[in-house]
Every structure is written in structure tokens, then in C-alpha cells.
MDTraj code that builds the backbone (N, CA, C; nanometers):
import mdtraj as md
import numpy as np

residues = "MET ASP LYS GLU ALA MET GLU MET PHE SER LYS MET LEU ASP SER LYS LEU GLY ALA LEU GLU ASN THR LEU ASP GLY LYS LEU GLY ALA LEU GLU ASN ARG LEU ASP SER LYS LEU VAL ALA ILE ASP ASN ARG LEU ASP GLY ILE ASP ASN ARG LEU ASP LYS ASN THR ILE LEU LEU GLU ASN LEU THR SER LYS VAL GLU THR MET ALA GLU ALA GLN LYS SER HIS MET GLU GLN ASP GLU LYS ALA HIS ASN ASP ILE VAL LYS ASN PHE SER GLU LYS ILE GLU VAL ILE GLU LEU ALA VAL LYS ASP THR SER LYS ASP VAL LYS GLU ILE LYS ASN ASP ILE ASN HIS VAL SER ASN GLU VAL GLU ASP VAL CYS GLU LYS ASN GLU TYR ILE GLY MET LYS GLU PHE ASN ASN GLU SER ASP LEU LEU MET ALA LYS LYS LYS LEU SER GLN".split()
xyz = np.array([
    [-4.9567, 1.8205, -8.8403],
    [-4.8891, 1.8506, -8.7269],
    [-4.9030, 1.7271, -8.6371],
    [-5.0311, 1.7222, -8.6281],
    [-5.0665, 1.6406, -8.4970],
    [-4.9946, 1.4946, -8.4640],
    [-5.0523, 1.3819, -8.5441],
    [-4.9855, 1.2602, -8.5288],
    [-4.8557, 1.2803, -8.6057],
    [-4.8249, 1.3378, -8.6879],
    [-4.6412, 1.3482, -8.7269],
    [-4.5735, 1.4007, -8.6403],
    [-4.6212, 1.5074, -8.5894],
    [-4.5220, 1.6216, -8.5301],
    [-4.5618, 1.5120, -8.3650],
    [-4.6259, 1.4892, -8.3044],
    [-4.6691, 1.3927, -8.2325],
    [-4.5727, 1.2749, -8.2225],
    [-4.5542, 1.2247, -8.3316],
    [-4.4475, 1.1145, -8.3334],
    [-4.3168, 1.1344, -8.3988],
    [-4.2494, 1.2791, -8.4278],
    [-4.1511, 1.3274, -8.4335],
    [-4.1357, 1.3411, -8.3608],
    [-4.1857, 1.4157, -8.2505],
    [-4.1955, 1.4775, -8.0557],
    [-4.1434, 1.3431, -7.9954],
    [-4.2391, 1.2940, -8.0149],
    [-4.2238, 1.1328, -7.9578],
    [-4.0509, 1.0433, -7.9574],
    [-4.0085, 1.0293, -8.1174],
    [-3.8890, 1.0206, -8.1274],
    [-3.7936, 1.0662, -8.0395],
    [-3.7989, 1.2287, -8.0589],
    [-3.7436, 1.2997, -8.0092],
    [-3.7128, 1.3051, -7.8409],
    [-3.7984, 1.2585, -7.7903],
    [-3.8442, 1.2607, -7.6772],
    [-3.7560, 1.1041, -7.6108],
    [-3.8070, 1.0674, -7.6486],
    [-3.6884, 0.8845, -7.6988],
    [-3.5508, 0.9086, -7.6562],
    [-3.5590, 0.9695, -7.8210],
    [-3.4044, 0.9718, -7.8121],
    [-3.3527, 1.0294, -7.7738],
    [-3.3282, 1.1579, -7.6611],
    [-3.3562, 1.2421, -7.5397],
    [-3.3569, 1.1732, -7.4136],
    [-3.4661, 1.0988, -7.3957],
    [-3.4210, 1.0016, -7.2599],
    [-3.3862, 0.9330, -7.2891],
    [-3.3175, 0.8381, -7.4097],
    [-3.2408, 0.7606, -7.4206],
    [-3.1377, 0.7776, -7.3753],
    [-3.0084, 0.8840, -7.4646],
    [-2.9268, 0.9592, -7.3782],
    [-2.9281, 0.9844, -7.2678],
    [-3.0139, 1.0112, -7.2024],
    [-2.9985, 1.0429, -7.0731],
    [-2.9977, 0.9664, -7.0269],
    [-3.0758, 0.9041, -6.9997],
    [-3.1004, 0.7160, -6.9548],
    [-2.9012, 0.6358, -6.9937],
    [-2.8819, 0.6421, -7.0458],
    [-2.7163, 0.6487, -7.0395],
    [-2.6425, 0.7390, -6.9996],
    [-2.7484, 0.8738, -7.0410],
    [-2.5262, 0.9760, -6.9396],
    [-2.5273, 0.8986, -6.7715],
    [-2.7062, 0.8723, -6.7504],
    [-2.7124, 0.8775, -6.6170],
    [-2.7118, 0.7410, -6.5377],
    [-2.7340, 0.5880, -6.6643],
    [-2.6124, 0.4770, -6.6130],
    [-2.4465, 0.4631, -6.6472],
    [-2.4417, 0.5378, -6.6909],
    [-2.2414, 0.6321, -6.6425],
    [-2.2151, 0.6337, -6.5937],
    [-2.3047, 0.7890, -6.5566],
    [-2.2475, 0.8370, -6.4456],
    [-2.2556, 0.7478, -6.2778],
    [-2.3808, 0.6544, -6.3134],
    [-2.4055, 0.5819, -6.1877],
    [-2.3135, 0.4919, -6.1370],
    [-2.2977, 0.4494, -6.3237],
    [-2.1837, 0.3370, -6.2859],
    [-2.0878, 0.3396, -6.2462],
    [-1.9986, 0.4850, -6.2880],
    [-1.9207, 0.5409, -6.2109],
    [-1.9206, 0.5933, -6.0468],
    [-1.9904, 0.6346, -5.9925],
    [-2.0514, 0.6444, -5.8750],
    [-2.0321, 0.5449, -5.7996],
    [-2.0724, 0.4339, -5.8135],
    [-2.0861, 0.3456, -5.7904],
    [-1.9268, 0.2729, -5.7909],
    [-1.8927, 0.2480, -5.8872],
    [-1.7247, 0.2720, -5.9328],
    [-1.6644, 0.2941, -5.7677],
    [-1.6872, 0.4494, -5.7802],
    [-1.5682, 0.5222, -5.6454],
    [-1.6958, 0.4360, -5.5402],
    [-1.8071, 0.4740, -5.5145],
    [-1.7778, 0.3528, -5.3600],
    [-1.7576, 0.2652, -5.3334],
    [-1.7521, 0.1703, -5.4285],
    [-1.6799, 0.0321, -5.3896],
    [-1.5322, 0.0621, -5.3902],
    [-1.4863, 0.1994, -5.4316],
    [-1.3740, 0.1526, -5.4170],
    [-1.2806, 0.2264, -5.3132],
    [-1.3869, 0.3341, -5.2433],
    [-1.3940, 0.3879, -5.0791],
    [-1.5184, 0.2418, -5.0108],
    [-1.5070, 0.2225, -5.0202],
    [-1.6148, 0.0853, -4.9759],
    [-1.4823, -0.0029, -4.8820],
    [-1.4175, -0.0538, -5.0452],
    [-1.2796, -0.1376, -5.0129],
    [-1.1871, -0.0600, -4.9298],
    [-1.2162, 0.0836, -4.9179],
    [-1.0324, 0.1010, -4.9002],
    [-1.0928, 0.1120, -4.7097],
    [-1.2273, 0.1454, -4.6878],
    [-1.2755, 0.1575, -4.5435],
    [-1.3218, 0.0451, -4.4932],
    [-1.3043, -0.0716, -4.5995],
    [-1.3269, -0.2233, -4.5363],
    [-1.1581, -0.2589, -4.5412],
    [-1.0470, -0.2536, -4.5505],
    [-0.9041, -0.2525, -4.5786],
    [-0.8696, -0.1690, -4.4485],
    [-0.9379, -0.0173, -4.3703],
    [-0.9373, 0.0367, -4.3097],
    [-0.9624, -0.0355, -4.1852],
    [-1.0823, -0.0418, -4.1462],
    [-1.1487, -0.1467, -4.0485],
    [-1.0238, -0.2697, -4.0212],
    [-1.0422, -0.3354, -4.0988],
    [-0.9268, -0.4685, -4.0882],
    [-0.8233, -0.4164, -4.0014],
    [-0.7686, -0.3063, -4.0320],
    [-0.6396, -0.2728, -3.9712],
    [-0.6941, -0.2273, -3.8877],
    [-0.7659, -0.1899, -3.7898],
    [-0.8019, -0.1694, -3.6977],
    [-0.9213, -0.1933, -3.5993],
    [-0.9668, -0.3612, -3.6808],
    [-0.9424, -0.5133, -3.5805],
    [-0.8743, -0.5112, -3.5412],
    [-0.7622, -0.6000, -3.6798],
    [-0.6393, -0.6414, -3.6177],
    [-0.5642, -0.5801, -3.4713],
    [-0.5170, -0.4098, -3.5069],
    [-0.4713, -0.3660, -3.4034],
    [-0.5713, -0.3886, -3.2974],
    [-0.7385, -0.3701, -3.2587],
    [-0.8305, -0.4223, -3.1181],
    [-0.7759, -0.5040, -3.0849],
    [-0.8239, -0.6657, -3.2005],
    [-0.7122, -0.8092, -3.0927],
    [-0.5887, -0.8022, -3.0889],
    [-0.5208, -0.7086, -3.0755],
    [-0.3388, -0.7088, -3.0203],
    [-0.3835, -0.6447, -2.9197],
    [-0.4201, -0.5137, -2.9216],
    [-0.5049, -0.4280, -2.7636],
    [-0.5592, -0.5347, -2.6622],
    [-0.6545, -0.5554, -2.7463],
    [-0.7411, -0.6704, -2.6613],
    [-0.6258, -0.7645, -2.6141],
    [-0.4923, -0.8473, -2.6436],
    [-0.4285, -0.9283, -2.5860],
    [-0.3621, -0.8875, -2.5333],
    [-0.2948, -0.7311, -2.5451],
    [-0.1990, -0.7292, -2.4766],
    [-0.2542, -0.6299, -2.3015],
    [-0.4461, -0.5828, -2.3103],
    [-0.5221, -0.5574, -2.2134],
    [-0.4783, -0.6625, -2.1131],
    [-0.5971, -0.7771, -2.1935],
    [-0.5736, -0.9093, -2.1078],
    [-0.4214, -0.9288, -1.9914],
    [-0.3155, -0.9492, -2.1162],
    [-0.2407, -1.0030, -2.0733],
    [-0.1731, -0.8753, -1.9452],
    [-0.2134, -0.7571, -1.9303],
    [-0.1040, -0.6537, -1.9004],
    [-0.1979, -0.6990, -1.7067],
    [-0.3884, -0.6946, -1.7208],
    [-0.4958, -0.7482, -1.6689],
    [-0.4173, -0.8339, -1.5823],
    [-0.3842, -0.9519, -1.6062],
    [-0.3708, -1.0436, -1.5623],
    [-0.2324, -1.0827, -1.4395],
    [-0.1486, -0.8815, -1.5079],
    [-0.0025, -0.9838, -1.4706],
    [-0.0768, -0.8514, -1.3291],
    [-0.1573, -0.7571, -1.3639],
    [-0.1412, -0.6369, -1.2420],
    [-0.3125, -0.7010, -1.1327],
    [-0.3594, -0.8325, -1.1552],
    [-0.3707, -0.9253, -1.0731],
    [-0.3209, -0.9714, -1.0021],
    [-0.1829, -1.0883, -1.0650],
    [-0.0621, -1.1331, -0.9912],
    [-0.0324, -1.0684, -0.8753],
    [-0.0133, -0.9226, -0.9049],
    [0.0566, -0.8050, -0.8498],
    [0.0259, -0.7911, -0.7364],
    [-0.1311, -0.7738, -0.7555],
    [-0.2137, -0.7168, -0.6900],
    [-0.2566, -0.8331, -0.6033],
    [-0.2017, -0.9749, -0.5509],
    [-0.2169, -1.1171, -0.4747],
    [-0.0979, -1.1325, -0.4316],
    [-0.0088, -1.1020, -0.4495],
    [0.1693, -1.1095, -0.4380],
    [0.2040, -0.9531, -0.3015],
    [0.1414, -0.8474, -0.3698],
    [0.0646, -0.7305, -0.2720],
    [0.0344, -0.7883, -0.1745],
    [-0.0772, -0.8039, -0.1361],
    [-0.1982, -0.8405, -0.0478],
    [-0.0902, -0.9424, 0.0473],
    [-0.0131, -1.1124, 0.0105],
    [0.0010, -1.1057, 0.0654],
    [0.1245, -1.0708, 0.1608],
    [0.2256, -1.0067, 0.0638],
    [0.3595, -0.8921, 0.1491],
    [0.2423, -0.8688, 0.2688],
    [0.1766, -0.7631, 0.2718],
    [0.1034, -0.7199, 0.3260],
    [0.0570, -0.8051, 0.4938],
    [-0.0526, -0.9047, 0.4509],
    [-0.0648, -1.0453, 0.5252],
    [0.0551, -1.0640, 0.6161],
    [0.1469, -1.0853, 0.5532],
    [0.3214, -1.0995, 0.5962],
    [0.3773, -1.0165, 0.7309],
    [0.3602, -0.8920, 0.6499],
    [0.4012, -0.8056, 0.7134],
    [0.2945, -0.7316, 0.8517],
    [0.2221, -0.7832, 0.8424],
    [0.1067, -0.7320, 0.9454],
    [0.1547, -0.8458, 1.0250],
    [0.1298, -0.9555, 0.9877],
    [0.2099, -1.0565, 1.0904],
    [0.3552, -1.0630, 1.1876],
    [0.4054, -0.9986, 1.0953],
    [0.5399, -0.9891, 1.1150],
    [0.5331, -0.9058, 1.3043],
    [0.4547, -0.7682, 1.2005],
    [0.4170, -0.6377, 1.3066],
    [0.4019, -0.7340, 1.4329],
    [0.2623, -0.7645, 1.4254],
    [0.1866, -0.7935, 1.5053],
    [0.3234, -0.8609, 1.6922],
    [0.3832, -0.9907, 1.5736],
    [0.4481, -1.0649, 1.6700],
    [0.5457, -1.0142, 1.7167],
    [0.6255, -0.8795, 1.6463],
    [0.7332, -0.7768, 1.6972],
    [0.6880, -0.6732, 1.8429],
    [0.5337, -0.6072, 1.7992],
    [0.4026, -0.5886, 1.9193],
    [0.4480, -0.6724, 2.0469],
    [0.3913, -0.8015, 2.0043],
    [0.3986, -0.9190, 2.0930],
    [0.4982, -0.9272, 2.1441],
    [0.5829, -0.9994, 2.1256],
    [0.7276, -1.0066, 2.1818],
    [0.8148, -0.8204, 2.2257],
    [0.7723, -0.7649, 2.2202],
    [0.7968, -0.6426, 2.2824],
    [0.7299, -0.6219, 2.4426],
    [0.5880, -0.6244, 2.3894],
    [0.4687, -0.6540, 2.4752],
    [0.4953, -0.7393, 2.6211],
    [0.5296, -0.9103, 2.5761],
    [0.6332, -0.8903, 2.6780],
    [0.6722, -0.8677, 2.7560],
    [0.8239, -0.8851, 2.6566],
    [0.9847, -0.8280, 2.7658],
    [0.9695, -0.6893, 2.8115],
    [0.8277, -0.5977, 2.8121],
    [0.8157, -0.5092, 2.8292],
    [0.7334, -0.5526, 2.9979],
    [0.6523, -0.6641, 2.9798],
    [0.6405, -0.7227, 3.0929],
    [0.7124, -0.7149, 3.2255],
    [0.8196, -0.8026, 3.1492],
    [0.9006, -0.8584, 3.2524],
    [0.9949, -0.7561, 3.3044],
    [1.0391, -0.6829, 3.2111],
    [1.1549, -0.5644, 3.3158],
    [1.0382, -0.4987, 3.3705],
    [0.9162, -0.4669, 3.3556],
    [0.8131, -0.3979, 3.3854],
    [0.8023, -0.4780, 3.5896],
    [0.8069, -0.5503, 3.5782],
    [0.7757, -0.6941, 3.7201],
    [0.9724, -0.6829, 3.7478],
    [1.0602, -0.6563, 3.6707],
    [1.2080, -0.6517, 3.7415],
    [1.1869, -0.5433, 3.8632],
    [1.1882, -0.4033, 3.6945],
    [1.1828, -0.2453, 3.8366],
    [1.1602, -0.2834, 3.9427],
    [0.9643, -0.3310, 3.9178],
    [0.9003, -0.3113, 4.1050],
    [1.0205, -0.3960, 4.1548],
    [1.0666, -0.4888, 4.1425],
    [1.0845, -0.6024, 4.2118],
    [1.1933, -0.5495, 4.2286],
    [1.3076, -0.4455, 4.1891],
    [1.4495, -0.4133, 4.2453],
    [1.4070, -0.3186, 4.2959],
    [1.2750, -0.2359, 4.3183],
    [1.2288, -0.0632, 4.3705],
    [1.2176, -0.1678, 4.4875],
    [1.0808, -0.2606, 4.5461],
    [1.0957, -0.3032, 4.6332],
    [1.2271, -0.3501, 4.7013],
    [1.2772, -0.4129, 4.6634],
    [1.4486, -0.4736, 4.7132],
    [1.5123, -0.3217, 4.7563],
    [1.5400, -0.2247, 4.6859],
    [1.5597, -0.0689, 4.7176],
    [1.5494, -0.0472, 4.8420],
    [1.4103, -0.0428, 4.8503],
    [1.3068, 0.0258, 4.9389],
    [1.2673, -0.0390, 5.1105],
    [1.3260, -0.2257, 5.0824],
    [1.4770, -0.2713, 5.1523],
    [1.5270, -0.2843, 5.2521],
    [1.6371, -0.2287, 5.1322],
    [1.7489, -0.1613, 5.1434],
    [1.7641, -0.0512, 5.2239],
    [1.7216, 0.0135, 5.1719],
    [1.6775, 0.1816, 5.2113],
    [1.6285, 0.1668, 5.3884],
    [1.5405, 0.1322, 5.3554],
    [1.4541, 0.0992, 5.5869],
    [1.5233, 0.0612, 5.6484],
    [1.6227, -0.0977, 5.5607],
    [1.7095, -0.1927, 5.6755],
    [1.7930, -0.0388, 5.7731],
    [1.8778, 0.0604, 5.6089],
    [1.9983, 0.0712, 5.6385],
    [1.9721, 0.2333, 5.7770],
    [1.8249, 0.3040, 5.7072],
    [1.7809, 0.3921, 5.8064],
    [1.7587, 0.3143, 5.9643],
    [1.7255, 0.1880, 5.9450],
    [1.6767, 0.0829, 6.0889],
    [1.8444, 0.0809, 6.1819],
    [1.9495, 0.0524, 6.0696],
    [2.0308, 0.0196, 6.1822],
    [2.1040, 0.2065, 6.1652],
    [2.1349, 0.2702, 6.0779],
    [2.1141, 0.3889, 6.1177],
    [2.1475, 0.4375, 6.2627],
    [1.9455, 0.4161, 6.2737],
    [1.8445, 0.4715, 6.3578],
    [1.9371, 0.3693, 6.4976],
    [1.9270, 0.2657, 6.4978],
    [1.9831, 0.2056, 6.6050],
    [2.1034, 0.2178, 6.6859],
    [2.1700, 0.2505, 6.5510],
    [2.3603, 0.3005, 6.6092],
    [2.3512, 0.4699, 6.6544],
    [2.2504, 0.4903, 6.6021],
    [2.2266, 0.6827, 6.6756],
    [2.2155, 0.6073, 6.8213],
    [2.1018, 0.5473, 6.8517],
    [2.0181, 0.4967, 6.9484],
    [2.1146, 0.4576, 7.0853],
    [2.2452, 0.3782, 7.0172],
    [2.3684, 0.3058, 7.0830],
    [2.4682, 0.4151, 7.1614],
    [2.4377, 0.4925, 7.0192],
    [2.5654, 0.5802, 7.0599],
    [2.5589, 0.6963, 7.1541],
    [2.3942, 0.7162, 7.1833],
    [2.3930, 0.7764, 7.2622],
    [2.3702, 0.7578, 7.4274],
    [2.2802, 0.6025, 7.4220],
    [2.2894, 0.5440, 7.5465],
    [2.4478, 0.5663, 7.5762],
    [2.5588, 0.4829, 7.4902],
    [2.6659, 0.4331, 7.5715],
    [2.7022, 0.5624, 7.5875],
    [2.7376, 0.7074, 7.5511],
    [2.8129, 0.7924, 7.4662],
    [2.8934, 0.7565, 7.4479],
    [2.8814, 0.6959, 7.3187],
    [3.0147, 0.6383, 7.2718],
    [3.0784, 0.8125, 7.2195],
    [3.2397, 0.8406, 7.2414],
    [3.2984, 0.9511, 7.1782],
    [3.3998, 0.9163, 7.0686],
    [3.3899, 1.0352, 7.0321],
    [3.5020, 1.0518, 6.9015],
    [3.4174, 0.9654, 6.7886],
    [3.3277, 0.9273, 6.7984],
    [3.2621, 0.8770, 6.6185],
    [3.0957, 0.9293, 6.6096],
    [3.1286, 1.0294, 6.6149],
    [2.9677, 1.0758, 6.5210],
    [2.9533, 1.0529, 6.3689],
    [3.0890, 0.9961, 6.3100],
    [3.0328, 1.0166, 6.2020],
    [3.1607, 0.8906, 6.1550],
    [3.0126, 0.7708, 6.0584],
    [3.0805, 0.6961, 5.9912],
    [3.1155, 0.6748, 5.8643],
    [3.2637, 0.7022, 5.8139],
    [3.3332, 0.7308, 5.7188],
    [3.2996, 0.6210, 5.6134],
    [3.3293, 0.5465, 5.7244],
    [3.2914, 0.3568, 5.5018],
    [3.3097, 0.2235, 5.6324],
    [3.2514, 0.1851, 5.6059],
    [3.1623, 0.0122, 5.6608],
    [3.2436, -0.0132, 5.7579],
    [3.3615, -0.0347, 5.7577],
    [3.5293, -0.0797, 5.8946],
    [3.4610, 0.0370, 5.9786],
    [3.5133, 0.1575, 5.9612],
    [3.4186, 0.2662, 6.1078],
    [3.3406, 0.1904, 6.1400],
    [3.2265, 0.1454, 6.1102],
    [3.0683, 0.0953, 6.1791],
    [3.1241, -0.0198, 6.2130],
    [3.1697, -0.1301, 6.1409],
    [3.1831, -0.2285, 6.2082],
    [3.2687, -0.2144, 6.3886],
    [3.4033, -0.0769, 6.3699],
    [3.4344, -0.1365, 6.4940],
    [3.3692, -0.0603, 6.5641],
    [3.2981, 0.0195, 6.5663],
    [3.1582, 0.0832, 6.6550],
    [3.0886, -0.0023, 6.6921],
    [3.0873, -0.1383, 6.6293],
    [2.9965, -0.2272, 6.6791],
    [3.0628, -0.2680, 6.7559],
    [3.1658, -0.2840, 6.7411],
    [3.3043, -0.4169, 6.8233],
    [3.2980, -0.3371, 6.9306],
    [3.3144, -0.1968, 6.9599],
    [3.3266, -0.1949, 7.0921],
    [3.2303, -0.1548, 7.1371],
    [3.0852, -0.1557, 7.0889],
    [3.0126, -0.1346, 7.1575],
    [2.9427, -0.2738, 7.2104],
    [2.9982, -0.3458, 7.1599],
    [2.9664, -0.5309, 7.2518],
    [3.0003, -0.5320, 7.3037],
    [3.2285, -0.5158, 7.3212],
    [3.2643, -0.5223, 7.3967],
    [3.2050, -0.4847, 7.6536],
])
top = md.Topology()
chain = top.add_chain()
for i, resn in enumerate(residues, 1):
    res = top.add_residue(resn, chain, resSeq=i)
    for name in ("N", "CA", "C"):
        top.add_atom(name, md.element.get_by_symbol(name[0]), res)
traj = md.Trajectory(xyz[None], top)
């Protein structure tokens, strides 16, 4: 049993190992084929994703360019609006200054006229008191006043 049994055992072991090796080679080959097909499917999906990513990148670049253009236009419009606003404010300020000067000047004239009327009224009262002017205590209009002045100057 020694040598013969060992040889027989060795042959049987070689045969079993060969069968196992063939089985493993077949299974590894099948596994390799499945992995290859999965990798091909993954590569195809990645190619599709890359294509969509490229399209999205182009769209994003176009959109970014348009947004930048819109921002520049908005900034330009804002600057124009600000300039126009400042011009309007300046014009109104100048007109208000002119109006203020006109009101001050008119107020001064009205005050002078009022003082003149008071002065004339006081003079008329003085003249009437001095000359004891009869019947004319009150002047209803300008012609009454002129008539009184004419009578006093006679």
C-alpha cells in the first residue's frame, strides 16, 4: 500500500484537482464574462452621463453668460436711473430756490405795500382830524379816498 496506494492516491488527487481546476476555470471565465458585460454596461452608462454632463456644462456656460450680460445691463440701467434721479433732484432744488427767492421778494413787496397803506391811512386820519372833515369817517372805495384828498388840498 505504500507506493501503489500513494500513486493511486496521487493520480486520484491529480484527477480531482484537474477537475476542480477546470470547474474553477469555467466559473472564473463565466464570472469574468459577467464582470466584463457589467463593466461594458457601466461604461455605456458613464458615456451617457458624460454626454449629458457636457450638454449641461454648455447650457450652464450659456446661462452664466446671459446672466452676466443681464447683470451688466441692469447695472447700466441703474446708473442711468441714478443719474436721471440726481438731475431731477438738482432741477427741483434749483426751481425751489428760485421760488423761495420770488416768495421772499413778493413778501417784501407786500410788506412795503401794507406799510404804505398803513402810512397813508394814518395820514388821512391825521388830515381828517386836523381839518375836522365832516361826513367821511369811512372810505368805501378808492374814489372816496381821492375825493377826500381833493377836498383837503383845496
